[in-house]
N, C-alpha and C positions, 0 to 999 in steps of 0.2 A: 358533604357536610362542609359548611363554612367555619372554617376556625375562629374560635375566639381569641383577639389579640388584645395584648396589653402593653400599654406606652407609659413611658414616665420622660419629661423633659427637663432638662438641666439648661438653665440660664447662664450665659458666661457674663453677664453684665453690660454687654455692650451691642445689644440686638442680635447677636449669634447664638445659637440653641445647638445642643446635643441631645437626639432622642434615642432610648433604649425600647427596644420592641421584641417581643416574644410571644410565641403562639402560633406562628404563620408558618416559620420553616422549620426544616432538620428535627421534627418532633421524636423521631426514635433515639436521638442521642439522648444522654443523660441531662443536658441543659443545652439550650440553644438561644441566642439571641442576635439581632441585628442591632448596630451602633452606626448613627447616620448622623453628619456633621455637613450641612450644606448638599452637594451631590455625592459625597464620598459616602459608603456604606461598606461597613464589614460584617461578616458573617462570622460568628464565634459558637464553637461546639466543645462540650466537654464529654469524654467518656472515661468510667474508671471501673476496672475490674471490681468484682465482688468478692476475689479472693486473692490473696497473694501468692505468686509463685515460691515453690519450696525453696529453702535457703538463701531468700532475698532479705538482706538486712537494711536495706535504705527504701527511699522513695523512687521508684522507675518514672520519673515525670518527665514527660516531652511536651515542649512548647514548639508549636509550628505556626511561622507567620508567613503568608505568601501574598504576592501581588499579582494578579492576574492580568494579563495584556489586554484582554478582552474588556477588562473594567474601564481602560483608556480608548477603546476602539482602535486598538493597535494589534499588530502581527509581532509574535516575538521574534528576534533576530536569529540569523544563523540559516544553516541547511534545513534542519528539522523543525517544523512551525509548531515547538510545542515547549510549554515551560519545562526547564530543565531543574538541574541543582539551584539551592538558594543562591541567591546573590550576596554579597558581605553586607551591603545595607538590611537585607532581611535577616541575616544572622544575627545582627546587633540588634535588631528589635526582638527577636526571640529570647535572646540574653537578658535584655532589660526586663522583659516580662517574667522569665523565670526566676531571675534573683529576687525578685518581691513575692511573688508566689510560692517558693519553695519553703521558706521558714514559717510558713503560716499552717501548712499540714500537721497533723498530730506526729510526733518524732516516732511513733510506732506503727504509723500507718506505711504499708508497704504495697499497696495494691497499684498495678501498672496504669497509670493516669495519663490520658493525652488530650490536650487543649489545642485546637487547630483553630488560626484565625486567618481569615482570607478577604483581600479586597475585591469586592464585587462591582463597585461603580467608582469611578475617580473624580476628583475635583483639584483642579490646579490651583486653588487657593486653599485646600486643606490639607495637611501633611499627616497621612493616615497611622504612621506609628504612634503620633501622641494619643491616640486612641485605644491602641490594642490592649494596654495595661486594664483601662476601663472595661473593655469587651471580656477579657478573661476573668476579672474579678465578677463581673456580673453574672456571666454563665454559670461559674461555680455557685453563686447565691441561690441559682434557681434549681440547683441538683440537691441530691441528698449526700454528697460527697462532704465528709468532715473537714472543716476549713476555720480558722479561728476568727477573722472578721474580713469586712470586706475593705479592699484597698482600690486604688485609682493611680494614675500616674498621668502626669501634665507636662507639657514642654512649656517653661518660662523664659521670655527673651525680653531685654531692657531695649527699648529703641526711644532714642532721643528723652533719655531719663526715665521712661514710662513702662513699666512691667505690663507685659501682655501674655495671657495665656493661649496656648495652641495657635501662634500667629501662622500666617501663611509664607510659603517660602520666599517670596519678594518681600515682605517685612524683616523675615530672619535674616537676609542679606545686609540688612541696615543694622541690626543689633550687635552691642557689644558683650551681651552676655547672652547665652544658649545653653540651657539646661534641662535635663528630664529630671522630674524628682517623682519618687513613688512614695506613696505614704498611706496608713490607715487613717481613721479620723482622730486617734491619739497620738500616733508615732510616725516620723518620718524614717523609712526604712531605706531608701536608695536615692543617691545624687550622682549624674553624670552629665558633665558638660564642658563646654567651652567659653574661655573669658578672653577680653582683650585687656589683660593686665588690671583686672577689679582687685580691690581689695577683700579681706577677709569679712568686714563687716557688710560690705555690698553683698557679697556672696550669700551671706546667712540672711539678709533682707529677700534676697530672690527666693529663698526657701521657703520662709515665712510667707510670701506671697502665693507660691504655688501650692500650699498647705491649705491656706482657705478654701481655694478653689477645690482641692481634692476632697474636703470635708464635705462640700456639698453634692460632689459626686458618689460619695459613698452612702448619704442618706438617700440618694436616689435609686440607688441599688436595693437597699433595704425595703424602700416603698414598693418597686417593682415585684420582688419576691413576696411580699405579702399582698399584693392584688392578684398574682398568679397563683397564689396559695402556697407557701412555703413548706416543701415536705420535711418530714423528720428526717434527722439525721441518720444514716445508716449504721448498722451494727456492723463491727469488724472485730476480727479476733486480735487481741493486743499482743505486744509481746510479753513473754512469761518473765516476771519478776520475783525475785526472792531476796527479801530485804536482811534477811539473816546472813545469805551470802555475801550481799553488798557490805555490809558492817564489817564482816570478817575480813574481806579483801581490802577494806579501806584502812583498817587497823595494820594489816600487814605490810601494807604499800605505801602508806601516804609519808612517813617520815624518812623511809629511804628515797623515795622520789625527791623530796624536799630537798635532801642532803645533796643529792646527784645534781638536782637544777641548780643550788647553790654554788658547786664547783667551777661554773664558767667554763665548761669544756666546748670542744667544736663539735659539730653536728654528727660526725660519725662517731665520735667516742662517746658522745651523750645518748645516742641511739642504742649503740651496743649494752651500756650501761643499763638503761631502761629495760631491754629487751632480757638482760640477765636476771634482773628482779621478777619479770614476768615468769620467767621459766621457773624461778625457784620457787613461786607460788603455786604454779601449775602443779610441781613435783610434791607440793604438802599436801594433794588432793588424790585420792584413789583413783585406780583405773575405770569404776563403775561412776565416782562423782564427776569425773572429766567427761565420761561419754554423756551423763546426763544434763551437767552445767556447763560444758565446754565454751559455747558461744559467751554464755553470761561472764564467765571468769573473765575473758578479754574483754568484755564492755566494760565492768565495774573496775578493772584496773586501770582502763582509761581515764575512768571518772576520778578516780584517785589521783592519776598521775596529774590530770588538769587541775585540780582541787589545788594541789601543792604547789604546781609552778605559778598559779594566779596569787595563791596566798604569799609567796615568796616575793612578788612584785610588789602588793598592796602592802605588806608588813613592814618590808625591808629594802623596798626600790631598787633590788636587784633582779637581773634577768638570766635567760638560761645561758648566756655566753659571756656573764659577768659583767655587763654593761649596766652603768644606771639609766634609767627612762631617758633621758634626754640625750644620751651620748650616740653618736655615728660610729658605726665600723670603719677599719682603717680603709683608706682609698688610695689606690694607685692609678694611673692614667698615662696612655700614651697615644702619640697620633703618628699618621705616616707609616703604620706597621706594615701594610702590604704595599709593594713596589708598582705595582700594575693597575690599581684601582685609581679611580679620579680623586678619590677620598677616604681616608679608613682612621679608626681611631680603636681602642680597647679602654673599656670602664670596669674597674675591677673594685667592690666594695664589700669586703668580708668574705664570705662564700659564694656571691655572685658576680657573674663577669658577661659582659657582652661585648661582641664585637660587632661593630658596624661599618659598612661601605656605601659611598655615595657614587652612582652614576650620573652623567650629566648627557642629556640629548634634546632633539629637536621636539618641536610639536608633534611630530609622528608619533613619538613615545609615550604622548599623554595617555593614561589611564581612563579608556572610554566607560562611559556607565550608561546603561539603556535598562531603563526601568519603565513600567508604566507610569509612574508617577514623576520621573524627572531623566532627562537626558542631557549629558553634557560631558565633560572630561575634568581631571585631575593633572595639574601640571606639577606638583608635588606630592608624592606618596609614600608611604613606608611600609615595608613587609616584615613581621616579627616572626621568626622560626625558634621553636622549644623543642628541640631534639631530646630524645631519651635518655642520651649518655649524661647531660646536665645535671641531671640528678642521681646519677648511677643506677640506672634503669637499662633493661634491655627488651623492648617491646617493640612490635611490627609498625611500621608507617602506615598510617591511612590517610593520607591526604592533609591538608590543611585544616586543624581542629578550630571549632568554634571558639576555643579559650584564645588561640592564635590570632584569630581575626579580630577579636575583642580587645587584647593587649595590643596589637598593632594599630588599631584605630585609635586607642586613646593616646598612645606616643605620637600619633600623626596628628591629631587635634593640639597636640601641646606644642609641636613645633611649628606647624605651618601659617600661623600668624606673625612669627619673625621671619618668613622668607618674604623680600620686599616684592613689590609688585610689579616692579620692572625687571625682575631676574628674568634673563632671556631663556633659560634653559627649561626643558623638563627634567625633574629632579627626581631620583629614586633613592630612597636609603632603605637598606636591607640590614637588620640587627640579627646577629646569629648567637643566642643564648648558649653559651660554653659553660657554665656553671650556674646553679640555682639554688641559692637558699633565702627565698624571699625577696620579692620586688625587682623581679627580671625586668618589667615593664618602665620602671623608674629609671634602671640602668640603661635601658634602650634610649631613653629621652637624653640621659647625659651623654652616652656615646654618639648618639645621632646629632648632638650639638656640635660636640667636637669634629666628628667626621665632615660635618657640613663647612665648619671653619676651615678644615684642612683641604678641602676642595675647591677652596677660594669662594665660596656661596656666600655672599655679603649679607649674613644675617644682620637684622636690626639690633638684636641682643641676644646673648646667650640664655639658654634655658636650662634648669636642672629641675629634677623631680625627686620627691623622699615618698615612701609609705609609712604611714602612722597607723597605730593601734589603740585600743582604749580597754581597760580593763575595770570593771565596777562592781561591787557588790549591792549597790544602791547607798551606801554611806560614802563608802571611801571609792576614790576612782585614781587611776595612773594612765596617761597618757604616754604611750611608749614612741619614741623616734626610731626611724629604720628599723622596721621589724624584720624579725626572721620568719622562715615558713611556718614552723610549730606554733609562734605567737598570732599569726594569721589566723589558724585554726582554733585556738583556745581565748581568742579575745572576744570582746562585746561590739567591738567595730572595726572594721579595717577601712583607710581610706589613704586614697594616692592623690598628692598634689602637686602640679607643676607650674613654674612660672619664671619670671625674669626676678632682677633685684627691685623692679618695681611694681610686680602685682602679679596676680595668679593668671595663668594661661588655659589651664583644664583641670579638670577632678575627676575623680570617681570614690563613692562612698557606698559601702555595704553596712547597715546600722543593724545590729543584733538584739541591742536593748531597747526594751519600750521606755517612752517617756523621755528620751534623752532630752537634756535642757539647752537651749541655744546658748547659754553661758558656757557650757561645757563645750559646744562645738565649736564658738569662736576662740576658746582658751587654745583647744586642740590645732586648729588651724593657725593661730600664732607660734604655738610651738613648732609646727610644720615649717612656718617661713623662717624659723631662726636655723632649723635643719637644712631647709634650701638653699640660703645664703651660704651656710658652711660648706657645702657641697659645690656651690657656684663657684666659691673661691678656688676649689681644688681643680676645676675645670677650666678657670683662666689662668692659674699658675703653669697649666702645662701648655694651653694656648690661648694667648691674651685677647687675640681679635683675628678676624677672618684673613688669610692669605690675600694679598693684594691681586695675585694673578691666578688663574688654575695651573694645574702641573705641566710640566712640558709636553708629557705624553696624552696630557687630557684635550678634549676638543676645545677649541675657542669658538665662541659664538658672536656672530656678527648680525643685525638686525637691520634691514633697509627698507623703505616703503617707497613703492613705485605707484605713478597712476594707473589707472585701470586699463587703459588703451595699451599699456607696452607689455601686460604679463603675457599675451600672446606672442608676442615676439620673444620675450625670454625663454619661453617654453619651446617655442619651434612647432614645425608640423610633425605631428606624431611625437613629441618630446625631444626632438632630435637635437635641437640647440642646448638644452638642459643637461641632457644625457652626456653629451659630449663635452661639454664644460664640467661636469662631475668627474668624466674620466680623465680629463687633462689635467684637473686641479686637485683630485683626490678629496675635494671636499663634498658633504651631503648638501643638498640645495632643497629647500621645502618653500613651497608659495601657497599662501592661506589669502583669503579676501576678507578684508574686514567687513563685518557685516553692518556696520552703520554707515561708513565713508565711501564703502566697496572698493578701497584701494588695496593695492597689491602687498602683503607683508612677506618679503623675502628672508628666510632664515638661513644663515649660512654657517657650517658648522664643519671646523677642519682643525687638524694638528700642526699644519704647514700655512705659516701666516703669508709665504709668497702665494700658496692657492688661494687662499681667501682674498689676497688683493688682487690677483687675476679675475675673481669673480666680480670683484666690487669694480673694477676697471671695465668687466663687460655691461656691468649695469650701467656705468657712467657712459659709457659708449651709446647704449641704447636710449639714455635720457638727455644725451646732449643735443641741444638746439641754439646752432650759432645765431648771433644777431647781426641784423643788417647793419653795415657800416664797420664791423669790427674786423680787426685784422687776427689770423690765425695761423700757426706753423701745420704746414701739411708734408706729406711724403708721398713720392710717386710710387704706386704700386703697379700700374700698368700702362703701357705705350699702345696708342691707337692713331690711326691716321690723321684724324681730326682733332686731336688733343691727347691731355693725359689724365688718367684717372688718380686722384690723389686721395688719401685720407687723413683726418686730422690727427696729428700726433697726441693730443690729449683725449682723443677718442677713438682709439683703434677698431676698427671694422666699418666706421662711419665715412663712407666714401661720397665724393661729388666729382664731376667733370669739369676739367680747366680745358675750356676750348682753345685751340691752335691759336684763334685769334686774339686771346687773351694773354699769351705767353709772354710778349713784349710788343713794344712800339714799331719795332721793324717789322717789315713784312717777312712771315715766317713760314718756309715751304715745307719743312721737315720739323716735326716736333723733337727729334733728338739733336737738331740743331742748337736748342735752348736748353734742354734739361733731358736727364735720363734715369733710368729705374734707379729707386734709392735715393734719389737726391731730395734734400730737405729745405724749404724755402718757407716765405710767408705770401700770404693771398688775403684778397679782401672779398668780405661776403658781401653780395647785393641783395640777397634774397631768392624770389623764385621770380624768373621772367614772366611778365605779362602775357606774353605770345606763346611761348613753348611751354610753359608751367614748370619749367625745371629750375632748379636752383643754380645760381650763378655765383661764380668767384672769379677773382682776376688778379693775374701776377702784375700785369702791367700797370694797373692801377694805382700801385704802391711805388714803381719805379718813375724816376724823373724822366719828363719828356725830353727827348734829344733836341737840341736847339736847331732851329729853322726846319723842325719835322713837320710835312704837311701829309695829314692823314688823308688817304684814299677815299673817296665818297663811297656811301654805302651802295651795296649792287643794285637796291630799287632805284636808286637815283641814275646811275650808269646806265641801266636799262630803260629808263626813260625815254618813249617815242618810238620803241620797238615793238613790233606786235609778236604774238605767240609761235610764228614761224621765223623769227630771226629778221625781217623786213624792217624798213625804216619807214616813216609816214610819208615817203615819196614814194614807196613801191620797191626800193632796191633790195637787192639780198645781200646782207653784208655778212654770211656764213661763210666760213674759210674755204678756198676752193679745194684744199685737199680732203675735205671731209667725204667720205665713201657714201656712194648712192645709197639710198634705203634698202634695196633689193640685196644689197651686198653685206650687209649687217649681220 
């Protein structure tokens, strides 16, 4: 049976289109859709169980995004020719989609739900991650899964002052703003991206432009669902509710929680006090009531606590730790803390602490990226680690989490624009979060800035970061600077902003309140700027500018460019020359070929300047080309019967034969009568002899000719008139009489 296919076309306004298609593939899933832009095609499916697992009180949502190598006509790298664990880029796309979808499921919907997105066909002019959010929302609209409203995500870039939706990778490289924006038709919900020191107003303009494109995509999803035949939303068993119990717990807990929140205590003291009230309330119920309402008691207590904390901030402008809304927690910083690293720093803000290290290396240490849609390398990258002890927990380590990948990527994007293009090193920053109570990713940015400057990386400008929050009840709102972990959970918006003194370099926002006005958004961004500059001042008080030199124990990097024809000579047969040179000098030598000029780029990395100088001398020796008519100093390195082998002192290893006839004006029978091993003197370079095709140098040419000196005629003129048997032209034999007969030789 030929399937009935339903399609919707989305116009991007510049001749490009996006198509949504359903009805052809994966029909046993609860919803499936193919999203196509150019030759890029994504298949997205969704399946959600019809019942929740017992004891689950949250939404077990899984968003999985994968790029298949076959989509680009390529094989997976490595020994096993099969796609394995997701790459960091795929994980980041999963997080972008999850953060917009999750808040739109009903709060009491706890059935396991899985959204799977896979790239089936690739197009080098289309970045498929910008289509993943659209695909995920469209597939849910085609299902019977409860979901509040369609959403979409787009990438917005500014190139030459013009905003572009979903640009190609080539265009993106020219952009000074690169943001992913997720939104419904009514509200912006998520923003993440990097900028080249843009202003708050420019960032808001980019979000507005993206939102207009998203509105069109949301309308297309609704039209596709209507064309396909939108199914009735499934029935599911909601969470049990008890209004009388909720009111009772609110009355018992609200004022006590308000009073504790107002005391401005530390995280541990506050947590212990809230836990004590919760236990008091539990103790007021009988065992039978606790057995029946146990989960609801904890739920309603949490609501009362959240309401009390929010009201304290809105009505009195006070926060859990006693600060006002614009105050930043106390900060202390230190650099050069670890003696053996190439650069290190500690950044502590309140109860959040990050220890950052910097390691310098050659291009061989670059981070290799191998994906179906992109192959390349990163010469600056940042890794973020969040061990359980930083929050006072004990739990097993299960590899790098998605959260660690996401936070590390945000900090990397914040800093990478300030690494100069001519930085010769591959730079790796590692942030170890040692304490956490809100915004460890922003502490990573600050610690990373100081560690880079401590390592001697010549950053263009220092970067700081701050995490902000928003609490609103519709009429009143409060923007919170430098939020705590608790404020992150109870707020209506949390956003992280990084930048220099001159503008924003990266941001990440999750907006939980509908219809947030752009006026509030810009005001929040401006308050963030004030906090950012305050923190930046603390950083520059600790280390004002990058150290002029790398540390004594850190490797120094020197880069030289050599013509292509000399690469082989430097490497040597089987790598012999370069391997011996590395062993002798203690340096690491890496040779790359410039893809444009095809010249050799030689990277010399070493801690010993003498070793680096020795490598440079070897390169100079290989590149040395004497000029005809010039005089050079040479040293005798070998004595032969017919001359001396000399090397140029300014290019050791570059040898030439000084013939015995060019040693002196006088007749020379023995080379050692004029020069000996190790002698140093000057010679004149005559280029290549047209007869022998060998290079010619002369010592006598720069010596004064002796007075009355009569030069012997050349051998060919003295032999004129003789045949090849030694007879003259009159047939007389002029050979010496003492010469042995031929048979005696």
